[in-house]
C-alpha positions, 0 to 999 in steps of 0.5 A: 409137618402138620399145619392148623388153621386158627383165628388170630384171637387164639394166638394173641393175649390182647389187641390194642390201638396205639395212641398219640403222645401228648404234646408235652411228651414230644421232644427233639431226642428221646424214645421213637414214636412209631406210626407203623409206617415209620418213626415220626418223632421222639417222646420223653417216655415209651409205651412198649419196652419190647419190640411189638408186632404191629399192623398198620390200621389206617392212613394214606397207603400202607394199610394192612402192612405188618411191622415190628416196632423198635424196642422202647417205643411209643406206638401211635393210633395209626396201628394195632398192637398184637400181643402174641401168646408166646406159647402159641405163636412166634413173633418173627414167624407171625411178622413174615406170615401176616406180611404175606396175607392180603389183609387190606383186601379182606379186612378193609372196612373204610370207605374214603380211606382204608381201615382195619379194626380190631373187631374184624382182625380178631376172627381172621384165620391163618394156617400155622405149624407148631411153635418149634417149626415156626421158630425154625422158619423164622430163623431162616428168614431172619438170617437173610434179613440180618445180612440185608440189614448189615449191608444197609448199615455198611452202605450208610457208613460208606456214604457217610464216609464219602460226605465227611471226606468231602467236607474235610477237604473242601469245606474245612480245607484240610486237603493233602498239602493244605499246611503249605497251600497259599490262599487267594480271595479265600480259596487255595491257589489254583482253585477257581470259581465257575458255574455248573455250566462250565464243568458239566452237561445238563440234560433233561428227560421226557415221557413217551406217550402212554397211549402208544403201547409200542413205546412201552410193551416189552421195553428194555430201556431203563426209564427212571422216574423220581419215585425210583430215586426217592424210594431208593435207600442209597445213591446206587440205582440198580433198576428202574420200575418202568422201562420203555422201548427204543421206539419210545425213546426216539419218539419222546424228549427222553435222552439216553444217558451214559453210565454213571450220569448223576441223576438229580430230581428237579421237580416236586421232590427236588434234590434227590440223587441216584447213579446207574452204572449203565445207560439210562434215560429219565422222565422230565422230572430230572436234571441229569448231570454229565461231568466234563471230566471223570475226575470231577464226577464224585466231587460234583456229586458230593458238592451237590449233596452238600448243597441240597437246601441251597438247590431247593431254595432256587426252585420256583413254581406255583403248582410244585417246586421246580428248578430249571436247567438254566438256573441250575447251570448258573449256580456257582461251583468251586473247581479245585486244582487237577491234583486235588481232584485226582486225589479225591477221585481216587479216594471217593470212587472205591467208596461208591463202588463198594456201595454198589456191590453191597446194593447188589448183594442186598438185591440177591439176598432179597430175591432169595428170601422172597423165593423162600418166603411163600413156600415156607409159609404155606408148607410147600417147602419144609424147613429141612429142605430149605436149610439143605438148599 
C-alpha cells in the first residue's frame, strides 16, 4: 500500500470559517448550532445540510480538535469547515487522520489564546493512501465507533428508565399496591419523613501533599476528583485519572470508601454523581454517601438525582458554591416502607448493573480502536492485517 504526502489544500475544494447565527434566528427548538466543541443552542435554519468535517480553530481549550458536525446544522465561527474533494479524500478517514495530527502544536498562531487560521491550515501536509484504502480504513474504525455509540445510547436509555421508574413510584405514587394504600399527611402509610443523617453516612475526602512524591508515585489507590465525575458520560465510574499510594491515603484526610458508595460533588460543580464498584477515595470536593441499608442505595441515588437543583440551592460560598456535610445531612428525605424499598431495589439494581457492563464494553472497544488507529494511519498495519485480527 503506497502513501503519498499532500497539502490539505489539495484535498479540499474550500475552507470556510463558520459564523454566528443572528439573534433573531436563535430558537428553543430547531437545527443544532455547533461550535466544534459541542451543540450550544438551536436555530431556525441551518447552514449545512450534510455533516461537515470541522476543525476547532479557537476558544478555551480544544483548539486543533477535529469533529464531524451533526447534519442540518449551523456551524459557528469558533471552527473552520473543511469541504473535502470527494474524489481525493474520504471524510471519515480524514476525521481519524487529522485527529491524530498535532495540529495545535504545529499551527497555533495565537498568543494569549490558541488559534488556527485557514491560511496556515491550507499548506499543512499529511500522508494518505489511495481513496479505496481510505474508505476501508475508515470502515474498520467506524465499526468500533458505531458499537461504542450504540452502547452509549443504551446506557442513556437505561439511566432514563431508572429515573422514570423512580418518578412513577415515588413522585406520582404509582408504586405496586398504590390502589389500596392508605395515605397519612400526604404520604402512604408506613412511609416516614427523615433526614439524610438518619439513612446514610456522609464522608468527605482529602488531598495528600503534592510536594511528597511518596504519596503519588506508582500509586494504586483510586482517588477521584470532581473532574472524573463531570467528564464521565454516565453514573458508572471505572477508573480515576489520578491514583495515590497507601501512604498518601494515611497522611491525608482522604478516607477509603466501600464499593458502590454514592459519590456526590459538593464544591464548585455541585450535584454530579458517580459510583465505583470497588474501594475508592476522593478529594475534598465530595460528599460521599454510604447508605445504612443496601435496599435504599438506588432509591437514595435516584432521589438525589431528582433533587439536584434543590441541593444546589443550599450551596453557599463567595469564591465557589459548596454544600456542607452538615447542611446536606439535615435535608429531608422520605423513607418508604421496607417492602416498597426491596421491590424498587430489585428493579433498579439490574438497570445500573447493565449500565456498568456497557461502560466496560465501551472501554474495551475504545482501547481496541485506539490501538489500531495510529498503526492504520501511518501504514504500519495494513487493512488486510487489521481485518484478519
